[in-house]
C-alpha angles and dihedrals in degrees: 000000000000092000093054091044091049090051092051091045093052100042121111118238091255092056099050128010105255093223091052091048092051092049091050093048090049089050091052090049091050093052092048093048088054094058119111110260094253092054093045090050090051091048091052092050092050091046091052090048091052091050092051093058098036109118096195110083097211092049091046091051090050092051092048093049097040098090092051097043090050092049094245093126131026097225127054090229086082124217125322121206110226096178134343108304095005120103130180118201 
């Protein structure tokens, strides 16, 4: 999901229709917001792990900002795991 969203987010207007890209990104955000809390927590942990090992700076920044830009967390700092299964946003 994050790869497809990153692609849509980084495309120029001549590559993908901007309105179509926005609709798709909103759809992704809607699906993620509908996840049960345990699954959403796990997704956020995996996303953060991917960002930590991402060598490309622009991709890493996208992964770090993704939860906030999709409305999954209230602060741009993303989610922080305090102990297994417990996230603080």
